[in-house]
C-alpha positions as CSV (number, residue, x, y, z in Angstrom):
1,M,32.5,24.0,11.7
2,A,30.3,22.0,14.6
3,K,26.5,23.2,14.6
4,E,25.2,24.5,17.8
5,A,23.1,21.9,19.4
6,L,20.9,18.8,18.8
7,S,17.8,18.5,21.0
8,I,16.6,14.8,21.9
9,F,13.2,14.8,23.2
10,V,12.2,11.3,24.9
11,D,9.0,9.8,25.8
12,E,7.8,6.4,26.6
13,S,4.6,4.4,26.0
14,G,4.3,1.3,28.4
15,V,5.3,0.4,31.9
16,F,8.5,-1.8,33.3
17,K,6.3,-4.6,34.3
18,Y,6.7,-8.3,33.5
19,P,4.5,-10.2,33.1
20,D,2.0,-7.6,31.7
21,S,-1.3,-8.6,30.2
22,L,-2.3,-5.2,29.4
23,S,0.4,-3.6,27.5
24,R,2.8,-6.1,25.2
25,F,4.9,-3.3,24.0
26,Y,7.1,-0.9,25.6
27,I,8.1,1.7,23.3
28,L,10.8,4.5,23.9
29,S,10.8,7.2,21.1
30,L,13.4,9.8,20.4
31,V,12.7,12.9,18.7
32,L,15.9,14.5,17.2
33,H,15.9,18.3,16.3
34,N,18.6,20.5,15.1
35,Q,18.2,23.6,17.2
36,A,19.5,26.0,14.6
37,Q,16.4,25.1,12.4
38,N,13.7,27.9,13.7
39,I,10.2,26.5,14.4
40,S,8.7,29.7,15.4
41,R,6.4,29.8,12.5
42,P,5.2,26.4,12.8
43,L,4.7,26.9,16.7
44,A,2.5,30.2,16.0
45,D,0.4,28.2,13.6
46,L,-0.1,25.6,16.2
47,S,-0.9,28.1,18.8
48,R,-3.4,29.7,16.7
49,S,-5.1,26.9,15.6
50,V,-5.5,25.4,19.1
51,A,-6.7,28.7,20.2
52,D,-9.3,28.5,17.5
53,L,-10.5,25.2,19.0
54,G,-11.1,26.8,22.2
55,F,-8.0,25.8,24.2
56,D,-5.3,28.1,25.8
57,P,-2.1,27.8,23.8
58,D,0.0,28.3,26.7
59,D,-1.6,25.4,28.8
60,F,-2.4,23.4,25.9
61,V,-0.9,19.9,25.9
62,F,-1.3,17.3,23.5
63,H,-1.9,13.8,24.6
64,A,-2.5,11.4,21.9
65,G,-3.9,8.3,23.9
66,P,-6.4,10.3,25.8
67,I,-7.8,11.9,22.8
68,I,-8.2,8.7,20.7
69,R,-9.9,7.2,23.9
70,K,-11.9,10.0,24.7
71,E,-10.4,10.5,28.2
72,G,-9.4,12.9,30.8
73,G,-9.8,16.5,29.3
74,Y,-11.1,14.9,25.8
75,A,-13.8,12.8,27.5
76,L,-16.3,15.5,26.8
77,L,-15.4,16.2,23.1
78,S,-16.8,14.3,20.2
79,R,-14.8,12.3,17.8
80,H,-14.9,15.2,15.1
81,W,-13.7,17.6,17.7
82,R,-10.8,15.4,18.9
83,S,-9.8,14.5,15.3
84,R,-9.6,18.3,14.9
85,V,-7.2,18.4,17.8
86,F,-5.1,15.3,16.2
87,D,-4.9,16.9,12.8
88,R,-3.5,20.3,14.2
89,M,-0.5,18.3,15.9
90,M,-0.2,16.3,12.9
91,T,0.2,19.5,10.8
92,F,2.8,20.9,13.1
93,A,4.7,17.6,13.1
94,R,4.8,17.7,9.3
95,N,5.8,21.2,8.8
96,V,8.8,20.8,11.5
97,D,12.1,19.5,10.4
98,F,12.7,16.7,12.9
99,R,13.7,12.9,12.5
100,Y,12.8,10.2,15.0
101,H,13.9,6.7,16.1
102,C,12.0,4.3,18.3
103,I,13.2,1.2,20.4
104,S,10.3,-1.1,20.9
105,V,10.4,-4.3,23.5
106,D,7.8,-7.0,23.1
107,K,7.3,-8.1,26.7
108,R,6.5,-11.7,25.2
109,F,10.2,-12.3,24.5
110,V,11.6,-11.1,27.9
111,T,11.7,-12.7,31.6
112,S,11.7,-9.7,33.9
113,S,11.7,-6.0,34.2
114,E,15.5,-5.8,34.1
115,H,15.3,-7.6,30.9
116,I,13.0,-4.9,29.5
117,A,15.7,-2.4,30.7
118,E,18.6,-4.3,29.1
119,R,16.7,-4.5,25.8
120,L,16.0,-0.6,25.7
121,R,19.7,-0.1,26.7
122,D,21.1,-2.1,24.0
123,G,18.8,-0.5,21.5
124,L,19.7,2.9,22.7
125,L,23.6,2.2,22.4
126,T,23.0,1.0,19.2
127,F,21.1,3.9,17.8
128,I,23.6,6.2,19.2
129,D,26.4,4.2,17.8
130,R,24.9,4.2,14.3
131,Q,23.9,8.0,14.4
132,S,27.5,9.1,16.2
133,E,29.1,10.7,13.1
134,M,25.9,12.9,13.0
135,M,25.8,13.7,16.6
136,C,29.5,14.7,16.5
137,Q,28.7,17.7,14.5
138,F,27.2,19.4,17.1
139,E,28.9,21.0,20.2
140,K,26.1,20.1,22.2
141,V,23.5,17.0,22.5
142,K,20.7,18.2,24.9
143,V,18.2,15.5,26.3
144,Y,14.7,16.4,27.1
145,Y,12.8,13.9,29.4
146,D,10.1,14.6,31.9
147,C,11.4,11.9,34.4
148,G,7.7,10.3,34.0
149,Q,9.4,6.9,34.7
150,S,12.6,6.8,37.2
151,A,13.8,3.8,35.3
152,V,13.9,5.8,31.9
153,T,15.3,8.6,33.7
154,N,18.3,6.2,34.8
155,L,18.5,4.6,31.4
156,L,19.3,7.9,29.8
157,H,21.7,9.1,32.0
158,E,23.7,5.8,32.2
159,T,23.6,5.3,28.4
160,F,24.3,8.9,27.2
161,S,27.4,9.1,29.7
162,S,28.8,5.8,28.5
163,V,29.6,6.6,25.2
164,R,31.9,9.0,23.1
165,M,29.9,12.1,21.9
166,P,29.5,15.6,22.1
167,S,28.7,17.4,25.6
168,V,25.6,15.9,26.9
169,E,23.1,17.9,28.7
170,F,20.0,16.9,30.5
171,A,17.1,19.5,30.6
172,Q,16.0,20.3,34.2
173,N,12.2,20.4,35.2
174,V,11.0,19.4,31.6
175,K,7.3,20.1,31.3
176,P,5.5,18.8,28.5
177,S,3.4,22.1,28.0
178,R,6.7,24.0,27.4
179,Y,8.2,21.7,24.5
180,K,5.6,21.0,21.6
181,L,8.6,18.6,20.4
182,F,8.2,16.8,23.3
183,Q,4.4,16.4,22.7
184,V,5.5,15.4,19.3
185,A,7.3,12.4,20.9
186,D,4.3,11.7,22.6
187,L,2.4,11.4,19.2
188,V,5.3,9.2,17.8
189,C,5.1,6.7,20.6
190,T,1.2,6.3,20.0
191,V,1.8,5.8,16.5
192,K,4.5,3.4,16.5
193,L,2.5,1.5,19.3
194,I,-0.3,1.1,16.9
195,E,2.0,-0.2,14.1
196,Q,3.5,-2.5,16.0
197,K,0.3,-4.1,17.2
198,L,-0.9,-4.2,13.5
199,A,2.4,-6.0,12.6
200,H,2.3,-8.5,15.1
201,G,-1.5,-9.6,13.9
202,D,-3.6,-7.5,16.5
203,S,-6.4,-5.4,16.0
204,L,-7.1,-1.8,16.1
205,T,-8.9,-1.4,19.5
206,V,-12.6,-0.3,19.4
207,S,-11.6,3.4,20.2
208,E,-8.6,3.5,17.5
209,E,-11.3,1.9,15.0
210,R,-13.7,4.6,15.7
211,F,-11.2,7.6,15.6
212,F,-9.1,6.4,12.6
213,G,-11.5,5.1,10.7
214,G,-10.1,1.6,10.1
215,V,-6.3,0.2,9.7
216,R,-6.4,1.5,6.2
217,A,-7.1,5.1,6.9
218,F,-4.5,4.7,9.6
219,K,-1.8,3.6,7.5
220,R,-2.7,6.3,4.7
221,N,-3.5,9.3,6.6
222,I,-1.1,8.8,9.7
223,L,1.8,6.0,9.5
224,R,2.8,7.0,5.9
225,K,3.2,10.3,6.9
226,F,5.3,9.6,10.2
227,N,7.5,7.0,8.6
228,R,9.1,9.6,6.0
229,K,10.7,11.1,9.3
230,E,12.0,7.8,10.8
231,I,15.6,7.1,11.3
232,P,15.9,3.0,10.9
């Protein structure tokens, strides 16, 4: 019997810009969740924990980058307090049954913005092909993206429409505050971006070094836990 629905939450890190001296990597993260898996308890735990930190659970939106860099709404918070926010989302991610996959493009090996989109499309098609048997167990696949970048919106629609798979539905008016798994996709983007930089010989930024306490601590406390949920 086919399962009800598979949710795919999509987020990105980077811009469709070439050449780009500021962001070497473009990351597209896909967080997959079987809607039959009840996550009400982890959601309630997360709401309670962020309320304890002084945030309104209904309006709280987790953004890993600004938390690490002490920007935006986190600019006045100490590292200790920002770490507590980060840890709450890590706990939520650990307690929810999801899997994820990331597609990474190294801009040093592309020649145009169109080439970036082409690499992402190839990576997405390859992933869908490898996971087609799993996806076909569901009656419906629902894609959640906040339309933050029109190129990604177009890419998702074109790619998912071009493959044979269950009925695909694109969620409308996706607001990150409504979907904590969308915020997990944001967290995945940030973690895997740092992993990519380290794998290619780059160092942690000053902000990342201060926040995580060094490369070994990042790999032990963050990356190792995330890699258990990764779909190669």
